[in-house]
N, C-alpha and C positions, 0 to 999 in steps of 0.2 A: 399159523396157529397150530399147536400140537397138543395131543391129549397126554396128560401126566398120569402114568399108570402105577408109579411106586415112589417111595422115598427111601434112599439108601444112605447108611451111615458107615463110617470107618469101622472095619471089623465084620461087616455083614457078609454072609455067604450068598452070592448071587448066581451060583452055577445053574439054578433052575429057572432063572429069570431071562426072558428074551424080549427085546424091544423091536417092534415092527415099524414099518413105514407109517409116518404120521404120529408116532408116539414119542414120548420122552420120559425121563425119570428125574426126580429131584435128587441130587447127589451132593454129599458133603466132601470137603477136602480130605484126601487120604483113603476114600472108599474105593472098592474095586468097581470097575466099569463093566456092566453086563453085556452079554452078546447082543449084537444088533446096533450098538451105539458106535459112532465114529468121530465124535467131537464133543467138546464140553463148552458151554457158554456161561459167562458170568451172570449171576442173577441180576446184576445192575443193568444188563443189556436186555432184560425182559420185563414184563409187567408183574413178575413174581414178587417184587419188592413190596407190593401192596399187601401180600399175604404173610409177611414175616411176623407181625405182631400176633396174628392168629396162630401161627405155627409154634411160636415160643411158648404159648400158653398150653400147648398139648403135652401129653405125658411122654417124657423121653426116658423113662425108667428102664431097668435092666430086663424087664419082661417084654419089652416092645419087640415087634417084628417088622418086616417090610410092610409098611402101611399103604394100602391102595388109596389113592385119592381121586375123586372124580372132579378133575379140574382141567381147564384149558390154560395153556401158557402162550403168550404172544412173544415172538422172537423179533427183536428190533434190528439185528445186524446179521450179515452173512458171515459164515465161518468156513475155514478150509478143513479138509479132511484131517483128522487126528489133531486138530488144534486143541491146546491145553491138556494134552495127554502126557502122562509119565509112563514110559514103556517099561515092561518087565525086562530086566537086564540092562537098562541104560546106564546104570552105575557100574556094575561088574558083569562082564561077559562070561559065558560058559567057558570053563577050563582056564580062566585067567589066573595068574599068580597074584595072590592078594598080598602076601608078605614073603620076602625072600630070606633065606638062611643068613643069619648075621645081622639083620636089621634090628635096631633098638625098638622095643615096644613102648609106645607112648599112649596118651589118652585117645588120640584119633585112631590109631591102629587097633586099640582095644574096641573102640566103637565099630570099626569095620568088621572085626571078627564077630562081634555080637550081632551085626546086621545080617550075617550069613549063618547064624546059629551055632558058631563054634565056641565052646565053653572052655576048652583046654588046648594048649599047644606046648611043645617041648621048648624049653629055654635053657640057656646056660645059667647056672646058679650065680648069685651075686658073690663077687670076690670078697673074702673077709681077710682083713689085715690086722695082725696083732702089733701093738705099739708099746714100747718101753723107752722111757727117757730116764737114763741112769745118771747118778751123781750125788754124792753126799752134800754138795753145795745147793741142791735144788729144794725149793719149797713151793707148795701149791698156792695158788692165788686164794685170797680170803684169809690167810694167816698173817699175823704180824711178822714183818721181815726181820730176821735175826742177823746179828753181826756176822759177816763173812758169807752170807747166803745170797742167792738170787732167786727170783721167781722163775718157775718152769715154763717159760714162753714156748719152748720148742714143742712141748706136748700139744699145745693148743694150735700152733701153726700147722703141724703135720696132721693132727686129728681133723681139723677143719678142711685142710687140703684134700685129704682122703675122702671126706664126706662130700666135698664139692664135686669130686670125680665120680660120685655115685657108689662108693664102696661102703661096706659094713666095717666098723672098727671096734676092736676089743682092746680096752686100755688096761695095761698092767701097771698097777701103782708103783711109784718110784721106789726102787730098792737102793739102799745105801751101798757104798762101794764094797760089796761082799760077793766075790765071784761065785762061791758055791751056792749061795742063795739065788743069785741071778740065774745060774745054770739050771737049778731045779725048777724055777718058775718058768723059764723059757721052754723047758722040755714039756711042761704041762700045757703051756700056751700053744705050742706048735701042733698039738693034736686037734685044736679047735679052729685053726686058721689055715689060709692058703699061703700066707707070706708073713714074715716077721720083719718089722722095721724098728731099729733101736737108734737112739741118739746119744752121743757122748761115749767116752772111754775107748776110742779107736786109735789114738795116737801112740806115743812111745813113753808117756809119763809113767811114774811109779804106780799110779792108780788107773791107768788105762787098761782095764781088764778084759775088754770085749773080745780081742783076738784069742785070749786064753779061754774065755767062756765058750766061744764057738768050738774051740778045740776039745774042751771037756764034754761038750754035747755030742762029740763025734761027728760034727758037721764037716763036710768037705770044703776046704777053702778054695774059692774061685779066684779071688784077687784080694790084695791088701795094698793100698796106696795107688792112686791113679794120677797120671801126669796132668793135673788140672789145678787151677787156683781160682777161688778158695776150695776147700774140701778135699785136699790131697789124701789124707789118711782114711778114706772110705774103705769099708770092709765088706766083702761079699762071700757067702758060703751057701751050701745046700745041704738039706737033711730031709730024708723021706720024700724026695722029689718036690720039696718046698724051698723057696728062696729065703735067705736071711741076709738083710742088709744093715750094716752098722754105719750110720751117718755121723758126720762131725757134730760135736756139741756146740760149736760156734753158730749162732743163729743164722747169719747170712750164708755161711758155708753149708749148714744143714739144708737150707732151702735150695741152694744150687745143686747139692748132691741129689736132692729129691727130684727136682725138675729135669735134670740131665740124665740121671741113671734110673731112678725108681719109676718115674712116670711112664717111660716107654715099656718097662716090664709089665706094669699094671695094664697098660693098653692091650698088650698081647695076651695076658692072662684073662682079661675080661672080654677079649675079642671085640673091642670097641675102639674104632679109629678116632672117635671124637675125643678120647682121652689123650691121644698122641699130641705132642707139642706142635704148635703151629709156628712156622718159621717164615721170615721175610727179610728184605733189605730196607734200609732207611738211610737218610742223610743225617750226619752228626752235626748238631748245632753247638757243640762244645769242644774242648780239647781234653785229651788224656795223655799226660806226659810220661807215665810210667812204662818201663820196658816190660814186656810180657815174655818171660823165659819159658813158662809153661802156657798151655792154652788157658786163657783167663776169661772169667765172666764178671761183668760189671753191671750194675743196675742202671736203668734209665727210664725216662718217661717218653712214650711214643704218642705222637699226635700228628695226623695229616702227613704221614710219610717222613717225618723228621723225629729225631730223638735228642733229648736234653739230659745231661748228667746232673745228679744232685751234688751238693757241696761235700757231703760226707760219704766217703767210700769205705769206711772202716768195716771190717768183717763182723765186728760185734755190734754194729749199728743196725737196729731193726726199724727205727722210726723212718729213716730215709727211704727204706724199702717200701713203706706204706705210701709214699708219694710216687712210686714207679709202677710200671705195668709190663716191662720187658727186661730181658737180659741181653746185653751185647756180648757176642762171642768173639773174642780176639784170638787169632791164631798164634801159636807159639812162635817166638822169634820176632814178634812185632815190636819195633822200638817205641812207637808212640802213635796216637791218633790225633789228627788235626781237624779243625772245623771244616766241614764240607766233605769229609771222607764218607764213602759208602760203607756201611757196616752191616754185618749179619745180626739179626735180632731173633729172639725166641719169646713168644708171648706167654705170660704167666698170669 
């Protein structure tokens, strides 16, 4: 049987309180433990349960203080020293590294920072990408489709992909095939972004203006045409230490260009390895009879270590891509793929 000398709530200052032999305090979860105490017993293991109704009727307003109570409490079980204690520093030790450079900040890490009173830290700024999908044949969704036109699916594919990867996107409205107007608008856009991605106009047709546009912008050409299929006529340049990438206008080729070339660049710019493509091997459950003169990428569905090919492999087919979740990378010079072959895959 112990004498209860005080009642303590979370947030109370107990520095001037000392508990001596034969004494105890009534303490609430989360409250600081005063000097002299070395264990905490649940109220269910005492006769204090009988006093709960009386305590609940008392004033617990903001003006309350540590209230002395003249009461005895009967203890029904033995306790070990420091039982039911939460020790100072048991979560984070002195001089521990809480967050390392390069780690991505999420809700839990924000909570950890808040728990130690840190309100600000240095972070890398969110990468901003400017996006232009060019072509006089393109119409935005929501408009009646005119003869000879197609809906601008590339804009929404690349925009959503960039947002999926955690980037900020600035969309430049579609400009008809006017190289001077495209040039002027891209020069304005590049001042607001870290990278520019365009789709369409990168091949060798009469209205494939993007190589000329990059030249007019005084951008330094890094490459034009890559030995890959689809998406061979991809274009790369730099201006003011920023990258400009011109992707194919063909929907599947555009997606392949993005996953193989743009995604690794973004991962490096964002200093975020989670953005990098994840690769693996799998067993092919189908056959692919075409010879791959260049390094070729085909779509497939991965499940439980095996991949299955869709019926439609056309570069212009977008719907069949919606049924897939990986690209199969086929080395240049491969004559065909047979069922049971081990293939390299890239998750998308």
